[in-house]
N, C-alpha and C positions, 0 to 999 in steps of 0.2 A: 552310413556314418559320415558326418561332415568333418571338414578339416579342423573345426574348432571343438570337436568332441574331447571330453576329458573325464577322468574318474571323478565321480561325485563326492568321494571322500578325500582323496589326496591330490587331485588335479593332474595326475599322471596322464600322458597321452599315448603311452606305449602299451601294446598288446591288450587293447580294450575289448571287453565283452559287454553285450547289451542285455538289459533286463528282458527275459524271454517272454514276459507277459505284456508289458506296456510299450516296449521298444523305445522308451524315451530316456532312460537313465543308463549311464555307462559306468563300468567298474573295471579296475585292473586286476581284481582277484575275487574269489568267492568270499574271503574273509571281509573285504570291504563292502560287498553286497549285503552280507549279514549285518554288519555294523550299521549300515544306513537304513536297514529295513524298517525300524521303528518310525522313522520320519517318512520314508518313501511310501510306506503302505497307505498313508493318508491320501495320497494322490494316485497311486498305482491303479486302483480299480477304476477310477474315473477316466484315466488316460487309456486304459485297456478297453473300456467300454466304447469310447469314441473311436478307437482304432478298429474294434470289431464291427461296429456299425458300418464303417466305411469299407471293410474288407471281408465281412462274413460271406461265405459261399452261399449261393442261392439254395432254395429248398431242393433236396435230393442230391446235394453235392458233397455231403460229408461222408467220411469213412464210416462213421457211426452216426447216431442222432446227435445233432449239435444244438445246444441251447441257444435260443435267441437272446437270452439274458445270461450274464456271467454266472458261474457257480460261486460258491462261498469265497470269501476273501481268503487269499492264499498267503501263507507265511511260513518261514522256516520253523516256527514254533507250533504250527498246525492249529492255530486258533479256529474255533468252530462257530461259524455264524449260522445258526439253525434256520433263520428266516430265509436267507438267500439260497441255502442249499436245498430247501424244500420247494423252490419255485417249480411250477409245472414244466415238465419236460415236453418241449414242442417237437413233434416228429418231423424228420426229413423223410422224403419218399424213397430214398435209395440208401441201402445199408452199406456197411464196410465192403470195399471191393475185394472179393475173393475170386481171382481169375482162374480160369480152367486149369492152367498148369500147376496151380497150387492146391488142387483137390485130388485126394486119393479115392478112386471110385471102385465099386464092386466089379468083379469080373462079369463078362457077358451082359454088360449094361448097355452096350452100343455106344458108349461114350468114348471119344477118341483121346481125351486129354491124358489120362493116366490109367493104368490097367492093373491095379493092385487091390485084391480083396482084403478088407480089414479082418474079417473073421478067419479067412483061410491063409492069410499071410503067416509065415513062420514067426514074424514079429510078435503076433498075438499070443503065441504059445511058449515062447522062450522062457518066460518067468512065471508060468502058471504054477510052478512047484514051490514058490516062495511061501514060507510057513504062514505069513500074515496076510496072504492075498484075500482069503475069505473074510477075515475080520475087516480089512479095509473096504471090501465090497459091501459088506453089511452096513458099515458106518455110512458109506456113500448113499445107499438106498434110503436109510433112515433119516439122514441129515437133509437130503434133497427133498424128502417128503415134508419134514418139519420146518426147515429154514430156507430151502432153496440155495444153500451154501454149505460146502463141506471142506474142512481143512485137514490135511494129512501132514504131520511133521515127521522129520527124519525118514523121508521116503526112500532114498537110495542108500543112505549112510554116508558118512564123511568121505571115505575113500572114493567111492563112485561119484559122489556129488562133485568133488574137487576135480575128478577126471573130466566130467562134463564141462565144468567151468574152464578148465584148461583149454578145451577145444573151442569154446566160445571166445575166450580171450585171443586165441590164435587167429580166429577169423576176423575179430574186430580190429586186430592190429595189421591185417592184410588190406592193403589199399584196394578200394573198389568193391569190397564184398558187401558192406552195409550201405544202405541208402536211406535218405530221409523218408519217414512214414508219409504216405500220400493220402489225399482225399480223392473221392471219385472224380470230381472236376472242380475247378476253382475259377470263379468269375471275378474280375477285378484284380488289383495288384497287391492285395493284402498278403501278409506273411502267414503261412499256415501254422507256423510255430506258436502263434497265439492260441491255437487249438490243440496241437499235439507237437511234442518236441523230441520224440523218440527217433532212433535210427534202427532199421530192420533189415533182416535177410531171411529168405525162406529155405528150409532144409528138409530133404526127404529121408535123410539118414544113410544114403548110399554114397555121399560125397567123400572124397579123400579126407582122411584125418577127422572123420565124424563118427567113428564107431561107438563112442560112449554116448553121444547124442542119440544114435540109433537105439542103443540099449534103453535109454530113458524113454523114448517113444514107445518101445516095446512094452515096458512095464505099465505105462499109462494106458495103452491099448488093452492090455490084459485086464486091468481093473475095470475099465468102462464096459468092455464086451462082456466080462463075467457078471458084473453087477446088473447089466441090462437084461441078462438071461436068467437071473436067479428067480426062484419061485416066489420069494418074498417081495420081489419087485413087481410081480404081475398085478397085485392089487393096489399098487402105489403109482406115483407120478412117473417114475423112471420107466416103469413097465408099459407106459402108454406109447413109448417110442420104439421104433425098430432102427437101431443104430448100426449102420452098415458101411459107413464111410466117414472120412474126416479130411481136414485140410492137411497140408504139410505143416511142419513145425515153423512157427514164426519166432525167430530169435530177435529180441528187442533190447536195445540199450538206451537208457536215458542218461545223457552225458553230464549230468549235474547242472550247476548254475541255474537252478530253477526250472529245468525242463519238466514238462507236465503233460497231462492229457485231460481236457475238460470233461465234465459230466456227459455221458453218452450211453447208448445201448448198442451192444454188438449186433443184434439181429432184431431190428424193430419191425421188419416187413416180411417175415416168414420166408426167409431164403433157404431154410432147411437146417440151420445150425440150432441145436438144442442144448448142448453142453459146452461151456468154455472151461478148459483146463490150463492152469498156469503153474509153471515150476520156477521157483526163485533160486538165484545163485549168488546171493550177496552175503559174503562172510562178515561176521561181527557187525551186522547192521544195527545202528542205533537210530531209530526213527525220530527221536527228539533232536538229534544232531543233524541227521542226514536227510530227513523228510522222506519223500517217496512213498507215503502211505497209500494203499488202495482202499478207498472208501466206497462201500456198496450201500445203496439205498433200497433195500428189498421191499417190493410191493407187498402190502398186506401185513407188515410188521406193525405192531401197535405203537401209537405215539410217534415220537421223533427218533426212534431207535435206528441205528445204522450198524453195519458190519465193517469194522476197521481191521484190515488185514496188513500186518507188517510184512514186507518182502524179505523175510529172513532166509538164510541159506538152507537148502534141502527141504523147503516147504512146498507142498503141492496143494493147489486150490482148485475146487470145482464150483461152478455156479451156473444157473440157467442162463442161456445166451439171449433170451428174448426180453421183452419189456418188463418182466418181473424184477430185473436187476440193473437199473441204471447205476453207473459207477464212474469213478474218476481216479486218476493218478495224481496225487498232490505233488507240488514241486519237490524235485529231488536235488540235493546239493552235493551229492557224491554220485559216482557212476553206479548205475542200477541196472542189473541184468535180469531177464526173464525169458522163458520159452513158453509159447502158447500154442495149444492145439484146439481146434473147434471140431466137434463131432456132429454129424448130420443124421437127422431122421429121414428114412428112405422116402416116406410118403410126402412129407413137406418139401423135400428137395426135388422130388419128381414134379410136384405141382409148380414149384418155383421155376424149374427149367421149362415147363410147358408155357407158363406165363411169358417167360423170356422169348421163347420161340414164336409165340403168337404175336408179341409186340414187334418182333423183327420183321414179320411178314404182313403186318397190318398196314 
């Protein structure tokens, strides 16, 4: 920020915030950013494209697949530019960095990172008596077969959901807990916030003051493990996997002011992740006012259909983690919270680790 920077609407030079996409315009408030968007949008994409060409990480450096071209034109009003959003997704060679300490492994695997069995952990069994578990599992199996996406609303209920939100807010307000979301590696001096603008922390559920998050994880584990083992899954897509481990929970906050995540794939290169599960914590969320829409571009859907998922409170979302589901988080103009878990297929994960070990010693 230069000494001459000022709000593009009122000229104020105090407490300026910069457009998270093009990094060229400054505003003193979110309201002034929205007010100027109709005019700024005309140049924002071109400025961001120039910035991205100069600072885009090299192949293999993105946390997920990064487009060499920008996604659709982003706006507070969620305008949909079908042409740009359907540009070919160009793959990076390295997927999102899931480090060893953030993976929950089966017991007796020989892996030193973490030693918690997903199936045999008490977490997986705590909530198996909930009356709607079988119904949720059946819907998961059927929807993943038919659409590759499954939405479960009112997953925990208001009281439990608010308890989880309270713990997340407590962590977010504690200095040093959340850090900027990272890319695998970055060459050049570009600002990664043109790619992703979230702040994250990893939780295994045993941390102090995280008991309700632990219970959430337990419920999601119970659904995934039960659905994966159901007889009706054996003839479908979910039954093709042996889900025996997962990541820790990634708690993410998009702090508003246009923070977003460009179109990407969680697992483009067979690192073992087969299912992405996201739980949303945003009370009274109005996507037309606050943005933050998750847009999925499911492979194989007819025409230009997309799956638009509003990040509303107590909603749980599942989708395939691989190339079948490129997705983006559109700009959020209010603080947006979510908790994500990735579930591993045992065979694919083993093959990924073997490739990694071979590469290290070659």
